[in-house]
N, C-alpha and C positions, 0 to 999 in steps of 0.2 A: 460633652460632659452630661452625665445623668441628671435628671431633674426630679424633685419631689413636688407633687401637686396635691392640693387638698380639695376634696369635694365639699363644698359649702353646705350641701343638704345633709350629708351623712357625717361630716367632720372626719371622714376617713382619709388617711394619707396613702398615696400610691407612688411607687418609684417608676417613672417613665425612663426605661433603660435605653437611652438614645444610642449608646455605644454597642448595645446588643440588639438594637431594633432590626426587625425584619421588614422587608417590603410587603405590602398588603397581599400581593399575589403569592407570596411564600406560605400563606395560611390556607391556600386552597387544598381541600381534602383530596388526596389521590383517589382515582376511581378504582374500586375493587370488584372482583368478580363476585357477584351475589346470586343467590337462588331467587328466581323470579317469584314475586308475591302475587297470588291470585286475586282477582276481583272479589271472589267469594270463597270463604273457608268454612266448610261444613262443621268444623270443630270450634269455630269462633263464637263466643256468646254475644258478640256485638253485631254480627252480620244479620241482615234481614232474613226473617224466617226462623231465626234462632232465639227470638225474644224470650222464650220460656227458660233459656239457659242462664239468663242474667237475673240479678236480684230485682226487687220491686221497683217499678217505674214511678218516678215522682213528677215527671213533666215530659212533654213532647211537643215539638214543632211539627205540625202536620205537613205532609208532602206526598209526592208520588209514591205509591206503594204503601201508604199508611203513615209514614213519618220521614222527616228530613233530618231531625235531630232528636235524640232521646237522652233523658237524664235518668239514671238508675242509681240505686244504693250500691255502694261498694260491697262486693261479696266478702271482702276481708278488710273491714273498716278499721282505721286507726282510732276512731272514736265512735261511741254508740249514742243514738238519739233517745235511748230509753234510760230513765233514772234521773235522780236529782244531782245537782251540783253540790258536792260536799267537800269541804276543805278540812285537812287534818294537819295539825302542827304538834310535833313531839320534839321539843328542843330544836336541834339543828335539822331535823328531818321534816320536810314539808311535802305534802301530797294532796291530790285532788282526784275525785272520781272522773273517769274519762268520758264525760258526756259531751256531745256535740253532734256534728254531721260530717259524713264523708261520702260524697257522691261522685259518680263518673258521668261525664258528658260524652256520649257517643256522637261524634261530630259529623259523620257522613255514613251513608249506606255502603259505600265501596270500601273494601278491606285494604286495598293497595294504594290509596291516594295520599300523596303528600299534602299537608296543609298549604304549602306554597302554591299549589295548583287549584285551590278552591276558587270559586267565583266570588265576587263581592257579595252577591246575594246569599251564598252559602255561609260566608263568614258573618254576615248580618244575622242570620238565623242562630248561629252559635252564640253570638254576643247577646242576642235577645234572651236566649236560654240562661246565660250567665246572670243577666240582670234579674230575670224572674226568680231564679232560685236564691240569689243574693237577697232580694227583697223579702222573700218568704223566711229565710233563715234568720234575718235580722229581727224579725218579730219575736223570736224565742228569747225569753229573759235570761236563759242560761248562756247564751252566746255572747262573747265579747269581741271576737275578731273573725273575719271571713277571708279566706285566702283562695283565690282562683289561680290555678297554675296548669302548665302543660309541660310534659317531658317528651321531647322528640328525639328518638335515637337511643341506642344502648348506653352510651356514655352519659346521657342525660337522665337515665333512670327508667326508660321505657321497658315494660315487662310484656306488653301485648302489642302485636303489630297493628291491629285495627286503630285508625286515628281516633284519639280520645284525649280529653283533658279532665281535670278533677277540681272539685270544690270541697274545701273543708271549713268547718266552723268550730272554733275552739272556745273552751270556757274561760280562758285567760287571754290577755293581750300579750303576744310574744315579745320578748325583750327587744328584739330588733325594731319592731313596730313602735314600741314605747320610746325607744331611744330616738328614733327619727321624729316622733312627735315632740319630744323634749327639745330637740335642736331647733325644730320649726318654731316652737313657742319662744325660745330664747332669741331667735332672729327677729321675730315679730315684736317682742318687747323692746329690742334695741333699735329697730328701724321703723316699726309701724307697717311693715310690708310682709307679704308672703314670700318666703325664700324660693318657692317653686316658681312663682310668677316673675320674681326678680331674675332668676336664672334663665327662664325662658326669654325674657326681654333681651338679656345680654347675648344669648346664643343667636337670636334672630338678628341682632345688630351686627355681630361678628361674622355670621354666615360660614365660619370655618369648619364647623362640625355638624352642620345640618345635612341630613340624608334625604328627607322628603317632607313636604308640607301639603296640607289641605286647608280648607276654610276653618276647620275645627281642631286640627291636630298637627303637631310638629314632632317629627322623629329626628333624633340627633344622638351623636356619641358624646357622652359627658366629657368635659374638660379633664377630669381626673378619672377616666374610665379604669375600672379595676382589671379588665382583661381585654384582649383584642376584639374589636367589633361589638363590644357591649353597647346596647342601644336603649334609649329611653323614648317613650312616646307620651308626650304631655298634651292634655286638652288645653286649648287656648283659653276657654272660659274657666274662670276660677270655680272649682267645685270640689268639695271635700270627699264625698262618698260616691263610689262607682255607680250605685243604684239610682243616682240622681241624673245619670246620663240621659239626654233627650233623644227622641227618635231620629232626628236628622243627624245627630252626633254619632249614633250607632252606625249608620250607613257610612259616615265619614271615617270613623275608626276602622271599619271593615276595609275600606279602600286603602287607608294608610297601612294597616297591618298586611294586606295583600302585597302592597308595594315593598315593604320591608322584608317580608318572608321571601318574596320573589327575587329580590336582589341577593339575599343570602344564598338562596337555592341555586341561582345561576352564577353568581360571582364567586362563591366559595364551594360550589359543588355539593349542595345540600348538607351542610354540617349538622351535627347533633346540636340541640339547643334546649334551653328552658325559657319559658316566659311566665310571668306572673303579673297579676294586677295588685298594686299596692293602694290600699284605701284606708280611710280613717276607721278606728274601731267602731263596732256596731252600736255601742251605747252613746256615741258622740253624734251630734247633729252637724249642721253646716258651721264651719269654722273659718275665720279669716286667715288663719295661719297655715292651714293644711290643704293640699292639692293632690287628688288621686292621680296615678299614672300607671303605665304599663312598661315593664322592662323585659328585654329580650337578651339572653346571654348565650352566645354560641359557645359550645364546649370544644374549642379547638386547642386549648392548652390545659394543663393540669396544675393544680396547686401542689407545691412541694414543701420541703422542710422549712424554708424561710417563712412562707405564708402561714403555715401551721404554728410555727414558733412565735411569730410576731403579730399575727393578725393583720399584717400589712402586705399588699400585693405588689408584684413586679410585673409591669406591663411592657412587653417587648414590641409593642406597636404604637406609633404616634396617632392619637385620636384624630388629628387633622388629616393625616394621610389616609387613614382607614375610611373616614367620611368621604374624602375625595374619591377614593376607589369605588365605594358603593354608589355615589352619585353617578358615576360613569357606567354603572351596570344597568342594563335594560331589565325591568322587572317582568316583562311579558315573555 
């Protein structure tokens, strides 16, 4: 019989369609004939030697050949870092000037490399770049929220083949972020505990949905995962804002992320995915009720009419079986 599960962090309900459930290996993406991707593309603005083709550089991690990671302004930004934050209200019409930041993190010198094949050191460099730009953007009084995200693969929204991720800083707190904060505050008021820490303790006790652990991070599939193989990576130490991550934790997160991406790459044949870092709004400091984390969402199913019409998802995989499958996959 199907089961409805509620995610205590988001308060979202999901239908676990047990009667329609598929085995984990049924989600493996079939191999398709593809055009080989070169290590260097002379037309790519992110390839080494083509730096003049990209927009202004805001940060770089030094490495062999001059750089290991570059952060550049997006040539076609969703938001502009110039101008004032101006709000307009005209009856039911509300608007605001589109100020903020939109940057691209060029993750690697090679044009053809999948993030699942990065070394821990290479992932550490990328995470350091995220932290540095996050810290800098947070100082701008116009910025209310900072979103770090990656689109891997066409169905996840990738437009350029060269491995990259993005950082945006918005002049408002997005509704989804505000909603999760409200729920976290509600839980803290009722229990005196952080809902994220409480969830993490329970997942570690149950062990049913754990995928990988290190000293500082735990990767697991949520009890009420919205879609197959939806993963969360939680820091063990309670911390509200991503930019407060410590140096040893960056290395540990790199190792955890490498394991998770490696398991997806080898277990599901390199599926398209999105990952994002969810953190407390920029104007907030350390809070007892909020806990930053990273989420990875493989794009192996599509939302359809029911999801669009109800806002509720149908998951045709059992989180416990998906986690068991990934635990059995070798990440190397």
